Phi, psi and omega in degrees: 000158185279159182285120181297322177299318177296319179298315180298321183275339186223054183295329180291328178295316182291320175301316180296321176301318181296320179294320179300325179279347188078024179250174194280114177291340177297338178296336176296313180295321180299319179292318178298320177296318178297321177298314178296319179293323176294316178297322176294322179294320177296314181297317179299315178298315178299319179296318178292319177294325175294321177295322178295318178297315180296320180291325177301317178297320182296320178298315180298333184260356185284156173289152183308318184289342182266345188293322182302318180292320180292323178295322178294320176297322180295325179294317178296319181293323178302319179293320176299319180295320177300314180294324179294323179293322177296320180293324179294316176302318177296318180295322178298313182296320182290324178294316184297318181294318180293328180285323177290342181285344183258128178286169181301149180290119181296136181291140176303132181105340176290138180293150174275165178110193186251205187304325184264008185256020179294165173245130177279124182267328182194144172244130189238129173088161179268138177288137184291147173239138184239139174265026179215167177286112184292142177263150176275174190297329184285317178299319176297310186296325180286315182293332182265357180073037181256327187228134176234094180280327185298312181283336173298316177293320178300321185278316189232349179108182183301147175070022168243163190198161166251132165267127190235147174056234180292343174295317175297316183294326179295316177295310181300325179289320176301312179295322180292321176298320178297318179298319180292320179295321179297314179297321180295337180257020170091011178275148169267123181286137181228141164246098189273166168299147178258358172249132183227159180285161184299324183292333177284315180295320178290324181296330180273353174092017184267359179250027177259248184295334187251025180299326183290350177275348190261135171283129182240128175264096189297324183300327183250355185049055174232155182244137172280134184279145176265354179194146177289356169309326186292303178295328180289328175293323181278350186304318181251021179301137178075015182245158169252116187268155172261105181248019181299326180264009178123185182295152169263127186237131178231149173235120183257127175257118182204162164282148184229151187224130179221138182286335185055042178295138176082005180248025181299134179085354185253124180052045182280342182271129176079206190248023178289315183231099190229172184271341180221136178204168175251153188203144165253122188239127173279142177217134184230139165251131181209173171290147182306319182292344179265355190293319181296316178297319181292327176298320177294324179295315178302315180299320183293320177293325172299316181298321178298322179290320177299319178297326181293328179268003168060050177237147175287144184206170174228155178252126179239150173266114188283137183287154185307322182288348181253004177279146168294165186296333182277337188276135173265335177204142181217134172247131177251143167252121183247126180268153180284131176248106192301317185284348174261348182054043185206157171273136178233140183300129174248323181215158175215155175226132187236138169263112185262007182042226185263009190297311179287319183295327177295318182294321185266002180054054173257118186231172174218166177260132177283183183298342179262005181082007182272135180292135179227154179288130179282167172254153176233149176218156178217159179195145183271127178263334176187146180204165187307324183298336178302334179300328180300310183291320179300309184295315185287322182281338183251015179287151182240167189300329183274009179090354178275170178231127178283134178273125177308143186305324181291341181261347184302317178300330182277322184281325179093008175202160178263345178221140177261120180238162179296140183292000000 
């Protein structure tokens, strides 16, 4: 959630952020009103409690004949205090709801608009040209014994699949390479739980606009995560971190689950948009003043991984209307998919500033020893969708696929051929 102090001092900035996202700027005024009402309720309650305390002393010092009237007044005052406390609880709840309704403040410089209004920051690598008819990733995956969509659907339904043989090895190798790169850059590797409590899912911002994307197990009131960002964000919830020596960095390897609600008919072929996939996700806790530099570091590490799988890609600055509610700025890396003649997202990195940490009460001590809200960032190092770009960009005329050199030690071969 956004910082109330910042909101009070910069309401126009928050209104402009809402407009950049395509969201309602009137929510800013609603939050300011809720904040004022809550502060008024607190003041009223404090004044009544002070009056009650003073009356209590007066009763203790009063003559016997004066006490009945004073006690009657104390009884009435006690009810007023009780009513004031109830009003304060209502004001607290209203403030919390109004604060959660507003997304993170979009960082200055991020483009306005929706999904198609991104800015291309850089294009890397040459687009492949083939002197044969290129196959898409699913045709390659099926012909080489790497992907089995038919049996995935038989076992689990639409948008599920089996990775088989070298298909499984290719994914495991890619994720293992990502894990090694993460460790080499100071990340602590984690295999987190993939079921989390409601307060953790809510704290990361995934139960707002995108709640319909999340699988909920009603019997246990637990949520399946769509990214290990969620459990890693909750890892230090309610704690005060030591960030004196720099950011805390974690890399989570997990299976991820998304309902893909509202995407019927979109990317139904193959493994571009599926309900279950694996991913290595970077996650950082740092001081807010270090967040921008850390964001660039996460992007650089993503680019190292893309270089390792040898695919052409571009880096885009995502527009405000296409940001998740927690992100103040997001950069996507999109790889070229030859059969679609288009770039498709492979990784993204988001600077969530203090938005998630404020919800989850993750703090650090400043140079004066005073607790302050930390910043959080996340970024994808590798995920199942990367197989699409690897297979299509490295296909050869005989129907085989060359394995990028960095993955060959993990996969156990330099070329994928039909079994």
